N, C-alpha and C positions, 0 to 999 in steps of 0.2 A: 530597567530593561528597555532596550532600544526598540524602535518600531519594527525593524527587520527581524530581530530576535523574537519579538512578540508574534509577528506574523508566522515565523517558522513554528512557534509553539502552537498557534491556532491550526495551522496545516497538519501538524503532527497529531493533535487531538482529534481532528476530523478524520484523519486516516485510521487512527486507533478505533474510533467508533464504527467506521465503515467495515474494517476488518473484523472487529468483535461481533458486529451484527451478522456477518456471513459465517463466522465461527459458530455462533449460537444456533443459527439455522441449520448448519451442517450437522451438528450433533442432535438436533431435533428432527433431522431428515426432512426438512421443509425447503422448498425452492421459493425464493422471494419473487414478488411480482416484478416483471420486467417490462416496463412501459416505454422506455426510450430505445433500448437496443433489443435486438432479437437474438435469442439463443442462450439466455441465462441458464436454463436447465442443462443444455448441452455442455456448457463450460463447467458448471458447478458439479456435475456428476461424472465428468471425464476422468480418465486416468491421470490427467495433469493437475487435478484439483487436490491431490495429496502427494506428499513425499514421505516415503517409508511409513505410510499410514497416518501421517500428521497432516491435517488440513493446511493448505497453503495460506488460507485466511488466518489461521492461528499463528503461523510464522510471521505474517504481516502484522498482526496485533502486537506481537512481541517486539518486532522491529520498530513500530511506531512508539511503543512504550519506552523502549530504549532511547529513542530520540527525545522524547518528552523528559526523561530523567536527565539526560545530558543538558538539555536547555534549562531545566529548573535548578540544576546543580550550581548555577552561577558561573560556570566556566563554559567556554566555547572552544574546546580543544581542536587542534588541527585535524585530528582523525575523524571529526564530525563530517568533514568533506569526503573522506574515504568511505564512510558508511553511507553517505548520501549517494556516492558513486556506485557502491554495491547495490543499493536499492534501485537505481536507474538501470543497471545491467539486468537485474531480475525483472524489472518492469518491461524492458524491451523484449526479453525472452518470452514473458507471458503474453504480451501484446501480439508478437509474431505467432505464437502458438494459437491464440484465438483466431487470428486473421488467416493464417496459411495452413494450419493443420485441422483445426476444428471448424473453420468457416462459420463461426458464431461468436457473438460478443456478449459479455455480461456487463451491464451498466455499472454495477458496483465495483467490479474489477477495473473497469476503465477509469472510474473515479479515483481509485487507489493509485493507479498508474499515473494519472495526471497530478495528483497530490505529490507523489514521489518525485516526479519531474520538476514540479515547482519548488520543492524543497532543495533539490539538487542545484537548480539554477540560482535560487536565492542564497544558498550556502556559499556559493563562489562570489557573490556580490557582497557578502557580509564582511565587514571589517570591524574588529573590536579594538 
């Protein structure tokens, strides 16, 4: 496994843990401590935190799990870039929702958005 592919895997695992943590707390009805950004509670209980009753964090965990599966499968298909692009589009939407609609930020959400952006950038620099 190349260094870039290994780094993509590490980023995907980190994103999976971040999203899984938020999913678990969502179902426990607990707001995580927010030491870096202000507004975790605002973001995590907003109408934008679920889609058709499914927590966005759970969708994120599935997204990262899919990326992990693709990376571990030993193949790096062209459509990986497409899914990385979809992830970046979703991240941009959620970032702008936090910034301009909610006027609050969740540090865990920001971490996920940064991870997805890094995956997107690195996936286009990846050559197999």
